[in-house]
N, C-alpha and C positions, 0 to 999 in steps of 0.2 A: 983675120978680121981684127981691127983695132977697137979700143974702148969707145971711141967716138962713133964709129959706124954701128957698134952694138947698141949704144945708147939711142941713136937716132932710129934704128930699126925697131927697138922696143917702144919708143914714143909713137912711131908711125902705127904700129900695131894697136897701141892703146887708143889713139885718136880714131882709128878705123872702127874699133869696137864701140866707142862712144857715139859715133855717127849712125850706127845701125839701130833700127827700131828694136826696142826691148819688149818682148812678150813674156808674161809670166808663165814659165813652163809648167808651173803647178796649178794653172788655172782650172777651176772646177767647172765641169760641164754636166748637164743632165740631159740624157738622150731619151726622148719619148718615142715609142714605137708600137707597132702592132705586135701582140705576143708571139705570133708564129713566124715573124720575119727574121731570117738568119743573116741576110746581108747587112741588116742594121747592127747586129752583133759584131760583124767584121769591121764595120765602120767605127764602132766604139773601140775596138782593138787598134785600129789605125790611129785614132786620136790619142790613145794611151801611148802608142809608140812615139807619137809626136810630143809627149811630155804632159799631156792633159790628164787630170783626175776625172774619170767618167763614172757617173752613176746611171743606171738604166731603169726606166719606168716603162714596163710593158703593159700599156693600157691604151687601147684604141680611142676611147672617149677623151682621155687627156691629150692625146696627140691632136685630135680635131680641135679641142679647146685652145691649145697653144697656137695652132695655125690661124684660127679665127681671131683670137685676141691680138695676134701680131699683124693682122690684115694681109696675110699671105694670099695672093690670088690662087684660086684652085688650080688654074692651068699651069702654075709654076711650082706647085707643091712636090716635094720629094716623098719618099716612103717613111721618113722619120724626121724629127725636128730636135735640134740641140739648143737648149737654153744656156747661154754663156755670156757672162759679163753684160747682161742687159739686152743682148741681141738674141735673135732666133736664126740659126743656121739650118736650113732645110735641105735634105738630100745629101748626096755623096760629094760634098764640096771638098776640093783639095785643100790641104793645109796651107798652101801658099795664099789662098784667098782668105781663109780663116785668120791667119796671122796678120795679113794686110788689114782686115777689118779691125782686129784688136789693137793694132799699132796706130791706125789712123783715127779710130773712134768717130766715124762720120755720124751725122744726125739722121739716122735711118732706123728702121725696125729690124732689118736683117738682110741676109743674102741667101740665095738658093741656087741649086743646080737641079732643074726640073727633071722629074722622072727617075729612071735608073739606068743611066748610060753605061754601056759596056766599057770596061777598062777604068771606070772611075773608082776612087778609093772604096774598097769593100765589095766591089762588083767584079765578077769574073769577066774574061774576055779581053779584047784589045780595043783601045780607044779608036773609034771610027772617024771622028772629026773633033775639032777643038771644042773644049767644054766652055759653054757660055754661062757664066755665073751672073745672075741678076741681083740687083739691090731692090728692095721694096720698102715702101713707107706709105701706110694707109692704102689708098686706091691707086697709087702710082708705082710703077716698076720700070727699071731701065738697066741696060747692060752695065755691070760693074767691072768685069774683067773677062778676058778670054784666056784659056790655058790649053 
């Protein structure tokens, strides 16, 4: 390889890195959960593996307050809620969706993966169907992405 191709390869790599959305890997997240829920602890570990700094608040009342304050429809609620960068992430949402949310900063209250789908991050089992992640804002919700 000559100097010219090495230089061009390095420039291409640098430009590619600049074009990628940057998410602060040390982003702080507070996970609110029911005290007895262990899958929530697994989800917190999943976020930590993704580079997030996670604090856990095991208090059912605060979990309900977070969901209510965010306007999260009850039918779309997960078993825990994560407060991160002004958003609420409810349930076992994959990092792909969390990182998309943080990179794009849409004008919404948050995103959710309703229930406790098998095979989702922090849940045992095998994924049965594509995960439908919904965005919500006040009394409105819509499909944000499918994974």
